[in-house]
Structure formats: structure tokens, C-alpha cells
C-alpha positions as CSV (number, residue, x, y, z in Angstrom):
1,M,18.0,-14.6,-3.1
2,R,14.7,-16.6,-3.2
3,R,13.3,-14.9,-0.1
4,P,13.6,-11.3,-1.4
5,R,12.4,-12.3,-4.8
6,A,9.4,-14.1,-3.4
7,M,8.5,-11.2,-1.2
8,A,8.8,-8.8,-4.2
9,V,6.5,-11.0,-6.2
10,S,4.0,-11.2,-3.4
11,L,4.0,-7.5,-2.8
12,G,3.5,-6.9,-6.5
13,A,0.6,-9.4,-6.6
14,L,-0.8,-7.6,-3.5
15,N,-0.7,-4.2,-5.4
16,A,-2.3,-5.8,-8.4
17,T,-5.0,-7.3,-6.2
18,F,-5.9,-3.9,-4.8
19,F,-5.9,-2.5,-8.4
20,F,-8.4,-5.0,-9.8
21,M,-10.4,-5.3,-6.6
22,A,-11.3,-1.7,-6.8
23,D,-14.2,-2.5,-9.1
24,V,-15.3,-5.6,-7.3
25,Q,-15.7,-5.1,-3.6
26,G,-18.6,-2.6,-3.8
27,G,-20.3,-4.5,-6.7
28,L,-21.9,-2.1,-9.2
29,G,-21.5,0.8,-6.8
30,P,-23.0,4.1,-8.1
31,F,-23.8,2.5,-11.4
32,L,-26.5,0.4,-9.7
33,G,-28.6,3.4,-9.0
34,I,-28.4,4.5,-12.6
35,Y,-29.2,1.1,-13.9
36,L,-32.2,0.7,-11.7
37,Q,-33.4,4.2,-12.5
38,S,-33.4,3.2,-16.2
39,R,-35.8,0.4,-15.1
40,D,-38.1,3.1,-13.6
41,W,-37.2,2.5,-10.0
42,S,-37.9,5.5,-7.7
43,P,-35.0,7.1,-5.6
44,Q,-36.6,5.6,-2.4
45,E,-36.7,2.1,-3.8
46,I,-33.1,2.4,-5.0
47,G,-32.1,3.6,-1.6
48,L,-33.9,0.8,0.2
49,A,-32.3,-1.9,-1.9
50,M,-28.9,-0.5,-1.3
51,T,-29.6,-0.2,2.4
52,I,-30.5,-3.9,2.6
53,G,-27.1,-4.8,1.1
54,G,-25.4,-2.5,3.4
55,L,-27.1,-3.9,6.5
56,A,-26.2,-7.5,5.4
57,G,-22.5,-6.4,5.0
58,M,-22.6,-4.7,8.4
59,A,-23.8,-7.8,10.1
60,A,-21.1,-9.9,8.5
61,T,-18.1,-7.6,8.9
62,A,-17.1,-8.2,12.5
63,P,-17.4,-12.0,12.3
64,F,-15.3,-12.0,9.1
65,G,-12.7,-9.8,10.9
66,A,-12.5,-12.4,13.7
67,L,-12.2,-15.2,11.1
68,V,-9.4,-13.4,9.4
69,D,-7.5,-13.2,12.7
70,V,-7.6,-17.0,13.2
71,T,-7.5,-18.5,9.7
72,R,-4.5,-19.0,7.4
73,A,-6.8,-19.3,4.4
74,K,-6.9,-15.5,3.9
75,R,-6.3,-15.7,0.1
76,A,-9.0,-18.3,-0.4
77,L,-11.4,-16.1,1.5
78,V,-10.7,-13.2,-0.8
79,I,-11.2,-15.3,-3.9
80,A,-14.5,-16.8,-2.7
81,A,-15.9,-13.4,-1.8
82,T,-14.9,-12.0,-5.2
83,A,-16.8,-14.9,-6.9
84,A,-19.9,-14.3,-4.8
85,I,-20.0,-10.6,-5.5
86,T,-19.6,-11.1,-9.2
87,A,-22.3,-13.8,-9.4
88,A,-24.8,-11.6,-7.4
89,S,-24.2,-8.6,-9.5
90,L,-24.6,-10.4,-12.8
91,A,-27.9,-11.9,-11.6
92,I,-29.4,-8.4,-11.7
93,L,-29.1,-8.5,-15.5
94,F,-31.7,-11.4,-15.6
95,A,-34.1,-10.4,-12.9
96,H,-35.2,-6.9,-12.0
97,G,-37.8,-7.4,-9.2
98,F,-37.2,-5.7,-5.8
99,V,-36.9,-9.0,-3.9
100,V,-34.2,-10.4,-6.3
101,V,-32.3,-7.1,-6.4
102,A,-32.4,-6.8,-2.6
103,A,-31.2,-10.4,-2.3
104,T,-28.3,-9.9,-4.6
105,Q,-27.3,-6.7,-2.7
106,A,-27.4,-8.7,0.6
107,I,-25.2,-11.4,-0.9
108,G,-22.8,-8.8,-2.3
109,G,-22.7,-7.0,1.0
110,I,-21.9,-10.1,3.0
111,A,-19.2,-11.2,0.6
112,G,-17.7,-7.7,0.4
113,A,-17.5,-7.6,4.2
114,A,-14.8,-10.3,4.1
115,I,-12.5,-8.6,1.6
116,G,-11.5,-5.5,3.7
117,P,-10.3,-7.4,6.8
118,A,-8.7,-10.2,4.7
119,L,-6.6,-7.9,2.6
120,A,-5.7,-5.8,5.6
121,G,-4.5,-9.0,7.4
122,I,-2.5,-10.2,4.3
123,T,-0.9,-6.7,4.0
124,L,0.0,-6.6,7.7
125,G,1.3,-10.1,7.6
126,L,3.6,-9.3,4.7
127,V,5.2,-6.1,5.9
128,G,4.5,-5.8,9.7
129,Q,3.7,-2.8,11.7
130,Q,6.8,-0.9,10.7
131,G,6.2,-1.1,7.0
132,Y,2.4,-0.8,7.3
133,P,1.9,2.9,6.7
134,K,4.0,3.0,3.6
135,Q,2.5,-0.1,2.2
136,L,-1.0,1.2,2.9
137,G,-0.2,4.2,0.8
138,R,1.0,2.1,-2.1
139,T,-1.9,-0.4,-2.0
140,Q,-4.5,2.4,-1.7
141,A,-2.8,4.2,-4.6
142,F,-3.2,1.1,-6.8
143,N,-6.8,0.7,-5.6
144,H,-7.6,4.2,-6.7
145,A,-5.8,3.7,-10.0
146,G,-8.0,0.6,-10.5
147,N,-11.1,2.6,-9.8
148,V,-10.1,5.1,-12.4
149,T,-9.5,2.4,-15.0
150,A,-12.8,0.7,-14.2
151,A,-14.8,3.9,-14.2
152,V,-13.3,5.0,-17.6
153,L,-14.1,1.5,-19.0
154,A,-17.6,1.4,-17.5
155,G,-18.4,5.0,-18.5
156,G,-17.0,4.6,-22.0
157,L,-18.5,1.2,-22.7
158,G,-21.8,2.3,-21.0
159,Y,-22.0,5.3,-23.4
160,L,-21.3,3.1,-26.5
161,F,-23.3,0.0,-25.6
162,G,-25.6,1.0,-22.7
163,I,-25.4,0.7,-19.0
164,G,-25.4,-3.1,-19.2
165,A,-21.7,-3.0,-20.3
166,V,-20.8,-2.1,-16.7
167,F,-21.5,-5.8,-15.8
168,G,-18.9,-7.0,-18.2
169,V,-16.2,-4.7,-16.7
170,L,-17.0,-6.0,-13.3
171,A,-16.7,-9.6,-14.3
172,A,-13.3,-9.0,-16.0
173,M,-11.9,-7.1,-13.0
174,A,-13.1,-9.9,-10.7
175,L,-11.3,-12.6,-12.7
176,A,-8.1,-10.5,-12.7
177,S,-8.2,-9.9,-9.0
178,A,-8.7,-13.6,-8.2
179,L,-5.6,-14.4,-10.3
180,S,-3.6,-11.7,-8.6
181,V,-4.4,-13.0,-5.1
182,A,-3.2,-16.5,-6.2
183,F,0.3,-15.1,-6.8
184,I,0.7,-14.0,-3.2
185,D,3.0,-16.5,-1.6
186,P,1.4,-17.8,1.6
187,D,4.9,-18.6,3.0
188,R,5.7,-14.8,3.0
189,I,2.7,-14.0,5.3
190,D,3.6,-13.9,9.1
191,Y,0.3,-14.9,10.7
192,R,1.3,-13.5,14.1
193,K,1.9,-10.1,12.6
194,A,-1.2,-10.4,10.5
195,R,-3.3,-10.4,13.6
196,G,-1.3,-7.9,15.5
197,L,0.5,-10.0,18.1
198,S,3.4,-8.0,19.4
199,R,6.2,-10.6,20.1
200,E,7.4,-13.7,18.4
201,E,6.7,-15.7,21.6
202,A,3.2,-14.4,22.1
203,D,0.8,-17.0,20.8
204,E,-2.2,-16.0,22.8
205,A,-4.4,-13.1,22.0
206,S,-6.0,-10.8,24.5
207,G,-9.6,-11.2,25.6
208,W,-12.4,-10.1,23.3
209,S,-13.4,-7.5,25.9
210,V,-10.7,-5.3,24.6
211,L,-12.9,-4.4,21.6
212,A,-15.7,-3.2,23.8
213,T,-13.6,-1.3,26.3
214,C,-11.0,0.5,24.1
215,T,-12.2,4.1,24.2
216,P,-10.1,5.4,21.2
217,L,-11.5,2.5,19.1
218,L,-15.1,3.2,20.1
219,L,-14.7,6.9,19.4
220,L,-13.2,6.2,16.0
221,A,-16.1,3.8,15.2
222,A,-18.7,6.4,16.2
223,T,-17.0,9.1,14.1
224,L,-16.8,6.9,11.1
225,M,-20.5,5.9,11.5
226,L,-21.5,9.6,11.3
227,F,-19.1,10.3,8.5
228,H,-20.4,7.5,6.3
229,L,-24.1,8.3,7.1
230,G,-23.3,11.7,5.4
231,N,-21.0,10.4,2.8
232,A,-22.1,7.1,1.3
233,A,-25.1,8.3,-0.6
234,M,-23.5,11.5,-1.9
235,L,-22.1,10.0,-5.1
236,P,-25.2,7.9,-6.0
237,L,-27.4,10.9,-5.3
238,L,-25.3,13.2,-7.5
239,G,-25.6,10.7,-10.4
240,Q,-29.4,10.4,-9.8
241,S,-29.8,14.2,-9.7
242,L,-28.1,14.5,-13.1
243,A,-30.1,11.7,-14.5
244,A,-33.4,13.3,-13.2
245,A,-32.4,16.6,-14.8
246,K,-31.7,14.8,-18.1
247,A,-28.3,16.5,-18.1
248,G,-26.7,14.0,-20.5
249,D,-25.8,10.4,-20.6
250,P,-26.0,9.1,-16.9
251,S,-23.5,6.3,-17.2
252,A,-20.9,8.7,-18.7
253,F,-21.5,11.2,-15.9
254,T,-21.3,8.6,-13.2
255,G,-18.0,7.3,-14.7
256,A,-16.8,10.9,-14.7
257,T,-17.6,11.4,-11.0
258,V,-15.7,8.3,-10.1
259,V,-12.7,9.2,-12.3
260,I,-12.4,12.7,-10.8
261,A,-12.6,11.4,-7.2
262,Q,-10.2,8.5,-7.7
263,L,-7.6,10.7,-9.5
264,T,-7.6,12.9,-6.4
265,M,-7.5,9.9,-4.0
266,L,-4.4,8.5,-5.6
267,P,-1.9,11.3,-4.5
268,M,-3.9,11.8,-1.3
269,A,-3.3,8.2,-0.3
270,L,0.5,8.6,-0.7
271,L,0.3,11.9,1.1
272,A,-1.7,10.3,4.0
273,A,0.9,7.6,4.4
274,R,3.7,10.2,4.7
275,L,1.6,12.5,7.0
276,A,0.8,9.6,9.3
277,E,4.5,8.8,9.7
278,V,5.5,12.4,10.4
279,R,2.5,13.9,12.2
280,G,0.3,11.0,13.4
281,Y,-3.1,9.8,12.4
282,W,-5.2,12.3,14.3
283,I,-4.5,15.1,11.9
284,V,-4.9,12.9,8.9
285,F,-8.4,11.9,10.1
286,L,-9.3,15.5,10.9
287,L,-8.4,16.7,7.4
288,A,-10.6,13.9,5.9
289,L,-13.5,15.0,8.0
290,L,-13.2,18.6,7.0
291,A,-13.7,17.8,3.3
292,L,-17.2,16.3,3.5
293,P,-19.4,19.2,4.8
294,L,-17.9,21.5,2.2
295,R,-18.5,18.9,-0.4
296,A,-22.2,18.7,0.5
297,V,-22.7,22.5,0.4
298,L,-21.1,22.7,-3.1
299,A,-23.3,19.8,-4.3
300,A,-26.4,21.7,-3.2
301,A,-25.3,25.1,-4.5
302,I,-24.0,24.2,-7.9
303,A,-26.5,22.8,-10.4
304,G,-25.8,20.7,-13.5
305,P,-22.7,18.7,-14.6
306,I,-20.3,21.5,-13.6
307,A,-20.8,20.4,-10.0
308,I,-19.0,17.1,-10.7
309,V,-15.5,18.7,-10.5
310,P,-15.4,20.4,-7.1
311,V,-17.7,17.9,-5.4
312,Q,-15.7,14.9,-6.5
313,I,-12.3,16.5,-5.8
314,L,-13.4,17.0,-2.2
315,D,-14.6,13.4,-2.1
316,G,-11.2,12.3,-3.3
317,V,-9.5,14.3,-0.6
318,G,-11.6,12.8,2.2
319,A,-11.6,9.2,1.0
320,G,-7.9,9.2,0.0
321,L,-6.9,10.2,3.5
322,L,-9.4,7.8,5.2
323,G,-8.3,4.8,3.1
324,V,-4.9,4.9,4.7
325,A,-5.8,6.2,8.1
326,V,-8.5,3.8,9.2
327,P,-6.7,0.4,8.8
328,G,-3.4,2.0,10.0
329,L,-4.8,3.5,13.2
330,V,-6.8,0.4,14.1
331,A,-3.6,-1.6,13.8
332,R,-1.9,0.9,16.0
333,I,-4.6,1.0,18.6
334,L,-4.9,-2.8,18.9
335,Y,-1.2,-3.6,18.5
336,G,-0.3,-6.5,20.7
337,T,-3.9,-7.8,21.3
338,G,-4.1,-10.3,18.5
339,H,-7.5,-8.8,17.4
340,V,-6.4,-6.3,14.8
341,N,-8.6,-7.6,12.0
342,A,-11.6,-8.3,14.4
343,G,-11.2,-4.7,15.5
344,L,-11.1,-3.5,11.9
345,G,-14.2,-5.5,11.3
346,A,-16.0,-4.0,14.3
347,V,-15.1,-0.5,13.2
348,M,-16.3,-1.3,9.6
349,T,-19.5,-2.6,11.1
350,L,-20.4,0.7,12.6
351,Q,-19.1,2.4,9.5
352,G,-21.5,0.1,7.6
353,V,-24.4,1.1,9.8
354,G,-23.9,4.7,8.7
355,A,-23.3,3.8,5.0
356,S,-26.3,1.6,4.8
357,L,-28.7,4.1,6.3
358,S,-27.3,6.9,4.2
359,T,-28.9,5.7,1.0
360,T,-32.3,5.4,2.7
361,L,-31.9,8.8,4.3
362,A,-30.8,10.4,1.0
363,G,-33.6,8.8,-1.0
364,W,-36.2,10.0,1.5
365,L,-34.9,13.5,1.6
366,A,-34.6,13.7,-2.2
367,Q,-38.1,12.4,-2.8
368,T,-39.7,14.6,-0.1
369,F,-37.7,17.8,-0.3
370,G,-35.6,17.7,-3.5
371,Y,-32.0,16.9,-4.2
372,A,-30.5,20.2,-2.9
373,T,-32.0,19.7,0.6
374,A,-30.8,16.1,0.5
375,F,-27.2,17.2,0.0
376,L,-27.4,19.7,2.8
377,G,-28.9,17.1,5.1
378,L,-26.1,14.7,4.5
379,G,-23.6,17.6,5.0
380,A,-25.1,18.3,8.4
381,V,-24.5,14.7,9.5
382,A,-20.9,15.0,8.3
383,F,-20.4,18.2,10.3
384,A,-21.5,16.3,13.4
385,A,-18.7,13.8,12.8
386,L,-16.2,16.6,12.6
387,I,-17.4,18.1,15.9
388,L,-17.2,14.7,17.7
389,W,-13.7,14.0,16.5
390,M,-12.5,17.5,17.6
391,A,-14.2,17.2,21.0
392,A,-12.7,13.8,21.6
393,R,-9.1,14.9,20.9
394,P,-7.9,14.5,24.5
395,L,-8.9,10.8,24.4
396,T,-7.7,10.0,20.9
397,A,-4.7,12.1,19.9
398,Q,-2.1,10.0,21.8
399,A,-3.4,6.8,20.3
400,Y,-3.0,8.1,16.8
401,G,0.5,9.5,17.3
402,N,3.5,8.8,15.0
403,E,5.3,6.5,17.4
404,T,6.1,3.0,16.0
405,P,5.7,0.2,18.5
406,R,9.0,-0.9,19.9
407,D,8.7,-4.5,18.7
408,A,6.8,-4.0,15.6
409,T,9.5,-5.2,13.2
């Protein structure tokens, strides 16, 4: 009875980790732009500082993915990264200069790059390929619930005590996430399965060239880069546009945007897991890509706080589907190679290129042409991602099918 009980405890701790980590991995997230704007930073300065953090995370993601594949200290890696993000974010309270803020964003970006592959490796090691889609749905649902909780706390406390209260919420969630990780039993993690090795007797991974020669993986990475170039700056830009128009309390509005999106993502994550099992990942990814261009048009067309609801519901649709699809399809594509987490890191690196450049692009467009044009510009980039994915279907559809690998138990 000890084994089933230990596994149940570990999976519960994993779900709790995803819940509390929701407010940690991205640091202050959209609240950073509001906080810096209250310190008289321009949209272009805010965008540049965020880009520096994104570029640092981009450079670190692939190496961390490779590290996750070979190390057994996956839990320690998550805890160390959590501590680094929290310390870097809290430092902004005491120093507001551009150099200091940019440095904290770089530290947070580098630390955050370790968390995604590490948690993906832990999850895959606990449940294997066969249980991965369903577990991804659960963990992403807990993650979105954590985001809702954190956003409500940050928005409410920010309204009552000022935007600085967001820092306290981040610190509390970081502590809880570190404690949750510690309750995952390392003996329940199969380290072969965690890196995608296909047979019990297979101790050797494939050559690293598989990451550069796998066409479906490269097309996925290119599509994600374009998607996040159009998507990453959308929420911070929406918050800044409301603040610039003096349309109420900015921290409360930012919290509301996060809550609406995350409440939508929660059921979408569960739906994505089921859809991936029944119809395959290609259609899941397509539906996610469809949401973003429409979201951009609505953000440009609807002025004022009323824009929050439709814009963020569409954000929840897209992100909820992607949160399950991306790690799941990378694990499917690279099954048997022993480089699943390195592959996820490589995909996240190109995704990070788009995300880090997105804030600079949006800041420049907003400052030069206005917020409406900035939203439309981001939407045009997202539409390019949709076209690429549809054009590449002959090369990608089979890789993202609903077949479970024969020896994936």
C-alpha cells in the first residue's frame, strides 16, 4: 500500500506546486508594467526592461532543458529557481533605476527558464507517456486556479494598500511552492521516462543532432515564436492603455484581466487534454492559434474597461489549449530520444525570442502610433503564425496524432 499512497501524495504535491508556482515563474508579470508606470517610466522603457529579462531567459532555457534530462536533482532546481525569482522581484522595491530593474529581470528570466523543463520532467517521470495528457490537463488546471487566486489577492490588496502589495503575494506563493516541491517523493520519479527514453533497457540517448533535424519540432518552434511575438505584450499593453486613459485603479484592472483569462484557461486545459487524446494535438494547436488574431482586433476596437472581458476570454482559450499541447506534443515528437526536456527547452527558447521582442515591439508601436495600432500590429504577427501552421500541416499532422507510443507505459 505504500507505493500507491506515496504516488498519490507526490501527484497531489505536484498539483500544489503548479498552483503556487503560477504567481512565481513569471515574476511580477503584467503588474511590473503598472508598477513601473507609477514610477513615471515610459512604455518604451518598460518594454525594453521586459525584453532584457526575456532574452536572458531565452538564452538559458535550452541549457536548462538539457540539464533537466541528465540530473536527478530536478526538485532542487525548481526550489533554487523559485528563490532567485523572488529575490530579484523584491529587489525592485528598493531600487528603481533602469540598470537595476533590467538586471533583476535578467535574473528572473534565467531562473524562470529552469522551472518549465524541470516541472515537465518531474511530471513525465511520475506518470509516463501514457498518463501524460491527462496529468497535463490536471496540472495546468491547478496552475490556472493558482493564477486566479494570486490575481485576486494582488488586485484586491493592490487596491487597498497600493501596487507594492503585489510583492508580498509573490513572496508568499513562492514559499508555498517550494514547500510543495519538497513533498514530491524522488523515489516515485522514473528518470528514464522523465527524459523520454522508450525502453527500460535503453540507457543511451540519441545524438543531439535530433533537435536540429526534426522537422515537426522546428515547425512547432517557429510557429510558437510568431505566436508569442504577437501574444506576450498583449496583456501588459492592455493594462498600460487603461492606466494611460485613467480608466480606474490600474492594479485592480490588471488583476481583473488575469482573473478573466485564467478562469477561462482552467476548463480549456481540461478540454485540451481530452481533445488531444481523441483528436490529436494538431487541431488543439490550431484552435489556440485562431484565438489570438481575433483577440487583437477586439482589443483595438473596444475602448475602455469593457474590453477586458472579450479580450481576456480569448486569451484564456488560446493559452489554455497551448499549456497542455506544447509539452505534450514535444514529448510525443521526441519520444525515445532521451532529449524530451532539452527539446522542450529548445522550443521554449524560440518561444522566448518572440515573447521578449513582443514587449519592445508593442512599446514602440504604442508610443509611435497609439495603443489601437499596437494591438493590430500584434494581431498581424499572430495571423502569420496561423498561416504557417496551416501551411505546414502535411509535415506536422501525423506527428501530433492521437496514437500512444507502444512502449510508453
